[in-house]
N, C-alpha and C positions, 0 to 999 in steps of 0.2 A: 289551474294547479297542477293537471298532473301530468304538461306537457313540461313541466320544470326540474320531475324527479333526472331524466338523461343529462341534462344542463349539469347538476348537481353533481351524477354520478360521474363524469369528466372531468369535473373542475375538483375532486376528491383524487381519482385517479393520478392528472397528471401531479397534483399536488403529493401524493408518497410517492409517484417518481421521480420528482425534483427532490424531495427529502431522501429518497434512496442514494442517489447520484452524490448528493453534499454530505452525505457521511461518509465516504472514503476520501474527501477532501483533492481529491484527483490521483492518489497513489494508488498504485498498482499491490496488490496484495497477492499473492501466492503463497495457500494453502493446501497443503499436501500431508494427507494421514499416514500415519505410521503405526506399525503394531504395537511397538514399546520406544520407552524414550531415550533407551539408548540409539536405538537404531536413528531415531527423527534427529540426535544429539551428531552423530556422527556424518549424516548428511549434509546437516548445516557449517561442521568443522571443512567438508568437503571442498562445499560451494565458498566458504570465507578463502581459501587456501584458491581455490582457480579464481577468483575475482580482481581484475586487474587494479593495483593497489592508486593506479596515476589516475585512475579516470573515475576511482568510486568514491566516497564515503562511506567507510564501515563501522558501523557501531556495533558489536556483542551486547545486547541487553541483558541475557540470561543463556544459559543452556540451550535454548530450545527457541530462543528469540534471536534473527540475525537482522538487522535494517541496512542496508542499501540505497543511497542515495546517490546518482549520478552526477558528476561535476559541473559544471556549466559555464561555458566560455566568458558569461558574461556577470557571473559568478566573483567579486572581488577579492584578492587575495594579499597578503600581511607582506607588504616589501620592505626593505630596511635602505635610505637615501641616506 
């Protein structure tokens, strides 16, 4: 019975590691702390202006939340025929 606890501990740690990586769903999240909401908003405004519109999908969800998604070549685009 005493030789079982290292396996249980290892299995639990592996499960926690997997759950932590799955929670982000493969997305990269950049989190930076700013002293004030105004500074945060100004930094996001600047980032939005500098982002190339033809390479990224840009979604401004709120004053302090900017979502950027790289457009891949495999993403289908709507074309008129």
